[in-house]
C-alpha positions as CSV (number, residue, x, y, z in Angstrom):
1,X,37.3,43.4,16.4
2,X,35.5,40.5,19.2
3,X,32.0,41.6,16.7
4,X,33.7,40.4,13.5
5,X,35.5,37.3,15.1
6,X,32.3,35.8,16.5
7,X,30.4,36.7,13.2
8,X,33.4,34.0,11.6
9,X,32.9,31.8,13.8
10,X,29.2,31.4,13.0
11,X,29.8,31.6,9.1
12,X,32.7,28.9,9.1
13,X,30.9,26.9,11.6
14,X,30.6,23.3,10.1
15,X,27.0,22.1,8.6
16,X,25.2,20.0,10.0
17,X,24.9,16.3,8.2
18,X,21.8,15.2,7.7
19,X,20.9,11.2,9.0
20,X,21.3,9.1,6.1
21,X,18.4,6.3,5.7
22,X,18.7,3.6,3.4
23,X,15.1,1.6,2.3
24,X,15.3,-1.4,2.0
25,X,13.2,-4.2,0.6
26,X,10.5,-2.0,-2.1
27,X,10.8,-3.5,-5.8
28,X,9.1,-1.1,-7.5
29,X,10.6,2.7,-7.8
30,X,8.5,4.9,-9.4
31,X,6.1,2.7,-6.9
32,X,3.0,0.3,-8.2
33,X,1.0,0.8,-5.8
34,X,1.0,-1.5,-2.2
35,X,4.4,-1.8,0.0
36,X,5.9,0.4,-3.0
37,X,4.2,3.5,-2.5
38,X,3.6,3.5,1.3
39,X,7.6,3.9,0.9
40,X,7.4,6.2,-1.2
41,X,5.0,7.8,1.0
42,X,7.7,8.5,3.2
43,X,10.3,9.3,1.0
44,X,8.3,12.3,-0.4
45,X,8.1,13.4,3.4
46,X,12.1,13.5,4.3
47,X,13.7,13.6,1.7
48,X,14.3,17.4,2.8
49,X,15.4,16.1,6.5
50,X,17.7,13.2,5.1
51,X,20.2,12.0,3.0
52,X,17.8,8.9,1.5
53,X,19.0,5.8,-0.9
54,X,16.4,3.2,-2.7
55,X,16.9,-0.6,-3.9
56,X,14.7,-1.5,-6.4
57,X,14.5,-2.3,-9.9
58,X,15.3,-1.1,-12.9
59,X,13.1,2.0,-14.0
60,X,14.0,4.7,-16.4
61,X,12.1,7.5,-14.1
62,X,13.3,6.6,-10.8
63,X,16.7,8.0,-10.6
64,X,14.6,11.6,-12.3
65,X,11.7,10.3,-9.5
66,X,12.2,12.6,-6.6
67,X,15.5,15.3,-6.0
68,X,17.1,14.8,-2.9
69,X,17.1,10.7,-3.1
70,X,19.6,8.4,-4.6
71,X,18.6,5.4,-7.1
72,X,20.8,2.1,-6.4
73,X,19.3,-0.6,-9.0
74,X,19.5,-4.2,-8.7
75,X,18.9,-6.2,-11.6
76,X,15.1,-8.0,-11.8
77,X,15.0,-12.3,-11.8
78,X,12.0,-13.6,-13.3
79,X,11.8,-16.1,-11.0
80,X,8.7,-15.7,-9.2
81,X,9.8,-15.7,-5.1
82,X,13.6,-16.8,-6.0
83,X,14.3,-14.2,-7.7
84,X,12.7,-12.1,-5.4
85,X,15.3,-13.4,-3.3
86,X,18.3,-13.5,-5.3
87,X,17.6,-9.7,-5.9
88,X,16.9,-8.9,-1.9
89,X,20.8,-10.8,-1.7
90,X,22.0,-8.7,-4.2
91,X,20.8,-5.4,-2.8
92,X,22.2,-6.5,1.0
93,X,25.6,-7.9,-0.5
94,X,26.3,-4.1,-2.6
95,X,25.1,-2.7,1.0
96,X,27.5,-4.3,2.6
97,X,30.2,-3.4,1.0
98,X,28.7,0.6,0.8
99,X,28.8,3.3,3.1
100,X,27.1,2.9,6.8
101,X,24.0,4.7,7.1
102,X,22.1,5.7,10.6
103,X,19.5,3.5,9.3
104,X,18.0,1.0,7.2
105,X,14.9,1.4,6.8
106,X,13.9,-2.7,5.6
107,X,9.7,-3.1,4.1
108,X,7.8,-6.9,3.7
109,X,8.4,-9.6,6.2
110,X,9.7,-11.4,2.7
111,X,13.0,-10.0,2.7
112,X,13.5,-9.9,6.1
113,X,16.3,-12.9,6.2
114,X,18.6,-9.9,5.4
115,X,18.1,-8.4,8.3
116,X,21.0,-9.4,10.8
117,X,23.4,-8.5,7.4
118,X,22.1,-5.6,7.5
119,X,22.7,-4.5,11.0
120,X,26.0,-4.6,10.5
121,X,26.0,-1.5,8.3
122,X,23.5,0.2,10.4
123,X,19.6,0.5,13.0
124,X,17.5,-1.4,11.9
125,X,13.7,-0.8,11.2
126,X,11.7,-3.4,9.6
127,X,7.7,-3.1,8.9
128,X,5.5,-5.9,8.2
129,X,3.0,-4.6,5.7
130,X,1.0,-7.8,5.4
131,X,1.1,-11.6,6.7
132,X,2.0,-12.8,2.6
133,X,1.2,-16.4,3.2
134,X,-2.8,-15.7,4.1
135,X,-3.2,-15.2,-0.2
136,X,-3.5,-17.8,-2.2
137,X,-1.8,-17.2,-4.5
138,X,1.2,-18.6,-3.3
139,X,1.8,-22.4,-3.1
140,X,2.4,-24.3,-0.1
141,X,5.5,-24.7,-0.6
142,X,6.0,-20.1,-0.3
143,X,3.2,-20.0,2.6
144,X,6.2,-22.2,4.4
145,X,8.8,-20.2,3.9
146,X,6.5,-16.6,4.2
147,X,5.9,-18.1,8.0
148,X,9.9,-18.7,8.7
149,X,10.9,-15.2,7.7
150,X,8.1,-14.3,9.6
151,X,9.5,-15.7,12.6
152,X,13.2,-14.3,11.6
153,X,10.9,-10.7,11.5
154,X,10.1,-11.7,15.2
155,X,13.0,-12.3,16.4
156,X,15.5,-10.0,14.6
157,X,16.8,-7.0,16.8
158,X,15.6,-4.6,14.4
159,X,12.6,-2.1,16.0
160,X,9.8,-3.4,14.3
161,X,6.4,-1.9,13.5
162,X,3.0,-2.7,11.0
163,X,1.4,-0.7,9.4
164,X,-2.2,-3.0,10.3
165,X,-3.1,-3.3,14.2
166,X,-5.2,-6.4,14.0
167,X,-1.4,-7.7,12.4
168,X,0.5,-5.8,15.1
169,X,-2.1,-7.7,17.6
170,X,-1.0,-10.6,16.6
171,X,2.5,-10.6,16.7
172,X,2.4,-10.2,20.5
173,X,-0.7,-12.9,21.1
174,X,1.7,-14.9,19.3
175,X,5.4,-14.8,19.7
176,X,5.4,-12.1,23.1
177,X,6.8,-9.6,20.6
178,X,6.1,-5.9,20.8
179,X,5.3,-4.4,17.3
180,X,4.8,-0.5,17.1
181,X,1.7,0.1,15.4
182,X,2.8,3.0,12.7
183,X,-0.5,3.1,10.1
184,X,-0.2,4.2,6.1
185,X,-1.3,7.1,4.9
186,X,-2.0,9.1,1.7
187,X,-1.4,11.6,-0.2
188,X,-4.6,14.6,0.0
189,X,-3.9,16.4,-2.9
190,X,-3.1,13.8,-5.4
191,X,-2.9,14.5,-9.3
192,X,-5.8,13.3,-11.6
193,X,-5.3,12.0,-14.9
194,X,-8.6,13.1,-16.4
195,X,-7.8,12.7,-20.5
196,X,-6.1,9.2,-19.4
197,X,-9.0,8.0,-17.5
198,X,-12.0,9.2,-20.1
199,X,-9.4,7.6,-23.1
200,X,-9.5,3.8,-20.9
201,X,-12.9,3.8,-20.7
202,X,-13.7,4.8,-23.9
203,X,-11.9,2.2,-24.8
204,X,-13.3,0.2,-23.1
205,X,-16.9,1.4,-24.0
206,X,-18.1,2.2,-20.7
207,X,-20.7,5.0,-20.4
208,X,-22.1,6.3,-17.8
209,X,-22.4,5.4,-14.1
210,X,-20.2,2.3,-13.7
211,X,-19.8,0.6,-9.7
212,X,-15.7,0.5,-9.5
213,X,-13.5,-2.6,-8.1
214,X,-9.6,-2.1,-8.4
215,X,-6.6,-4.6,-6.8
216,X,-3.0,-4.8,-7.9
217,X,-4.1,-8.0,-8.6
218,X,-6.9,-10.0,-9.1
219,X,-7.0,-13.3,-6.8
220,X,-9.2,-14.7,-4.6
221,X,-8.8,-12.6,-1.4
222,X,-10.0,-9.9,-3.3
223,X,-13.0,-10.8,-3.0
224,X,-14.0,-9.4,-6.9
225,X,-17.0,-13.1,-7.3
226,X,-18.4,-12.2,-4.4
227,X,-18.9,-8.8,-5.7
228,X,-19.8,-10.3,-8.5
229,X,-22.3,-12.6,-7.7
230,X,-23.8,-10.1,-5.3
231,X,-24.3,-7.9,-8.6
232,X,-26.2,-11.1,-10.2
233,X,-28.4,-11.9,-8.1
234,X,-30.4,-8.4,-7.7
235,X,-29.9,-8.3,-12.0
236,X,-27.8,-5.4,-11.3
237,X,-27.5,-4.3,-15.8
238,X,-25.1,-1.1,-15.2
239,X,-21.2,-1.2,-16.0
240,X,-19.3,-2.9,-13.9
241,X,-15.5,-2.4,-13.9
242,X,-12.9,-4.0,-12.9
243,X,-9.1,-2.9,-12.4
244,X,-6.1,-5.2,-11.8
245,X,-3.6,-7.8,-13.0
246,X,-5.2,-11.2,-14.1
247,X,-1.4,-13.4,-14.5
248,X,-2.2,-14.5,-10.8
249,X,-4.7,-18.2,-10.9
250,X,-6.3,-19.2,-14.0
251,X,-8.6,-21.5,-12.5
252,X,-10.0,-18.1,-10.7
253,X,-9.5,-16.1,-13.0
254,X,-12.1,-18.6,-15.6
255,X,-14.3,-18.6,-12.5
256,X,-14.6,-14.5,-12.3
257,X,-14.9,-14.6,-15.8
258,X,-17.7,-17.1,-15.6
259,X,-19.9,-15.0,-12.9
260,X,-19.6,-11.7,-15.3
261,X,-21.0,-13.5,-17.3
262,X,-24.6,-11.9,-17.8
263,X,-23.2,-9.2,-16.5
264,X,-22.0,-5.6,-18.0
265,X,-18.5,-6.4,-16.7
266,X,-15.2,-4.6,-18.6
267,X,-11.6,-5.3,-17.3
268,X,-9.6,-3.4,-18.0
269,X,-6.6,-4.6,-16.7
270,X,-3.8,-3.2,-13.9
271,X,-3.8,0.5,-13.5
272,X,-0.4,0.9,-12.1
273,X,-0.5,5.2,-13.0
274,X,-1.9,6.5,-9.5
275,X,-3.2,10.0,-12.1
276,X,-5.6,7.7,-14.0
277,X,-6.6,5.5,-10.9
278,X,-8.2,8.2,-9.0
279,X,-9.8,9.8,-12.1
280,X,-11.7,6.6,-12.1
281,X,-12.2,6.3,-8.2
282,X,-13.5,9.7,-8.6
283,X,-15.8,8.5,-11.7
284,X,-17.5,5.8,-10.3
285,X,-20.8,5.6,-8.0
286,X,-19.8,3.9,-5.9
287,X,-15.9,2.3,-4.8
288,X,-16.5,-1.2,-4.1
289,X,-14.0,-3.4,-1.7
290,X,-14.9,-6.8,-0.2
291,X,-11.6,-7.7,0.4
292,X,-11.1,-11.1,2.4
293,X,-7.3,-10.1,3.9
294,X,-5.2,-6.6,3.5
295,X,-2.9,-5.6,6.1
296,X,-3.7,-1.3,5.6
297,X,-5.1,-1.5,2.2
298,X,-3.9,2.2,0.7
299,X,-6.7,1.6,-1.6
300,X,-9.8,2.5,0.9
301,X,-7.8,5.1,2.1
302,X,-7.1,7.2,-1.3
303,X,-11.2,6.6,-2.0
304,X,-11.5,7.3,1.2
305,X,-9.8,10.9,1.0
306,X,-12.1,11.3,-2.2
307,X,-14.9,12.9,-0.5
308,X,-16.8,12.7,-3.5
309,X,-17.0,8.3,-4.5
310,X,-19.2,6.4,-1.5
311,X,-17.3,3.4,-0.4
312,X,-19.1,0.0,-0.1
313,X,-16.6,-2.7,1.9
314,X,-15.9,-5.8,3.9
315,X,-16.3,-6.2,7.6
316,X,-13.0,-7.6,8.4
317,X,-10.7,-6.2,10.8
318,X,-8.3,-4.4,8.8
319,X,-11.1,-2.3,7.0
320,X,-12.8,-1.6,10.6
321,X,-10.0,-0.3,12.6
322,X,-9.9,2.3,9.7
323,X,-13.1,3.5,9.4
324,X,-16.4,3.0,11.0
325,X,-20.0,2.9,10.1
326,X,-20.0,6.7,9.8
327,X,-18.0,7.2,7.2
328,X,-18.8,3.8,5.1
329,X,-21.2,1.2,4.5
330,X,-20.2,-1.8,5.4
331,X,-21.3,-5.7,4.4
332,X,-20.8,-9.1,6.7
333,X,-17.5,-10.1,5.2
334,X,-18.0,-12.8,1.9
335,X,-21.6,-12.5,2.1
336,X,-23.0,-12.8,-1.4
337,X,-27.1,-11.4,0.4
338,X,-25.7,-9.2,2.7
339,X,-23.2,-7.8,0.2
340,X,-26.6,-7.4,-2.5
341,X,-29.1,-6.0,0.9
342,X,-26.5,-3.6,1.2
343,X,-26.2,-2.2,-2.2
344,X,-30.1,-2.3,-2.8
345,X,-29.7,0.1,1.2
346,X,-27.1,2.2,-0.7
347,X,-28.7,2.6,-3.6
348,X,-32.5,3.6,-1.9
349,X,-30.3,6.3,0.6
350,X,-27.8,8.3,-1.2
351,X,-28.1,11.0,1.3
352,X,-26.6,8.6,4.2
353,X,-23.6,7.7,2.0
354,X,-22.7,11.6,1.1
355,X,-23.2,11.8,4.1
356,X,-20.8,8.8,4.8
357,X,-18.1,9.9,2.6
358,X,-17.6,13.4,2.8
359,X,-17.3,12.4,6.6
360,X,-14.0,9.3,5.0
361,X,-13.1,12.4,3.9
362,X,-12.4,14.2,7.2
363,X,-11.5,11.5,8.9
364,X,-8.8,10.6,6.3
365,X,-7.4,14.3,6.6
366,X,-7.0,14.0,10.2
367,X,-5.6,10.5,10.2
368,X,-3.9,8.9,8.0
369,X,-2.0,12.1,6.1
370,X,0.8,11.6,4.5
371,X,1.8,14.0,6.5
372,X,0.7,12.9,9.7
373,X,2.7,9.0,8.8
374,X,5.8,10.5,8.2
375,X,5.7,12.8,11.4
376,X,4.5,8.9,12.9
377,X,7.9,7.8,11.2
378,X,10.2,10.8,11.5
379,X,9.9,11.1,15.3
380,X,10.5,6.3,15.4
381,X,13.7,7.0,13.4
382,X,14.8,9.7,16.0
383,X,13.9,7.9,18.4
384,X,15.6,5.0,17.0
385,X,19.1,7.0,15.8
386,X,19.9,8.8,18.5
387,X,19.0,5.0,21.0
């Protein structure tokens, strides 16, 4: 009888309640790169352990994109940064009148204005992905707004993190506020859509080996002009593929199109489908990453994870914090002559570039996998929730 009672007691014990987490500050789900891809990686790795709710723009694929994830869609307003602020406001209002969460994870400093409100509904972790006021696409008013949001972020009661060590160091030196450095992570076995990549290349007349530059948006801080100027300097005649949205900064786009004259450049637009993008990366002869400003680039990590495509990238601190000379070939930031020289060195030393490529893959697998990344956030989630 005693044994039966003990067994029944175990069977009738209530299940352990999973902790609830809301993801705030993300616009695109499924992701279209950048910050939304970072959040998606966290969700993918931790959705079996937590009850996760994400706020995002409407998307017909969102509701069924991942199991065990609740999606709450809010309308997208076509008014630039003002529209984004209105979107954040609606998300925060909905969250305030919904259930209480164990934790709310706020992404991007431009949504930091709402942290004081969100703290009424749960403990808050806020993550900075970059200092957006340094980007050339914003007006003076926009940059002032982002600086103000940064001050709100720093002075908030949230537990603060940054994907960039140089940025975390900057926050401490400037504001004397500790911000935890938690680097991004990438899926080490992403899907490839080879057919879509081949179709896209054929549609733009790309044949044979090509040099590849890819970004969410083509703007001056991505350094595409440095890349094209370097190729003109050495009169490179092979195919060059430029992927990225062309809707920002008309004068800069005119400069890029002007620099492309005399080169075999193909502009293929923004490639938002990650399997297609990764298939393009693996077909490239080199991936050129001349960015002048980053947080911690997922694109950089994703290319490094392939072990197939060698990287030539600028030596900005955000890149050198990730890789060393063992894994990639660096050139001096914004230096056309040095990029041209380093490219020619790569052409003359294929075995050394192949070694770097393999070591880059090993390093990403060791330090920047999505599993390692998610484990770091899981540990932080537990610490904050249980404090």
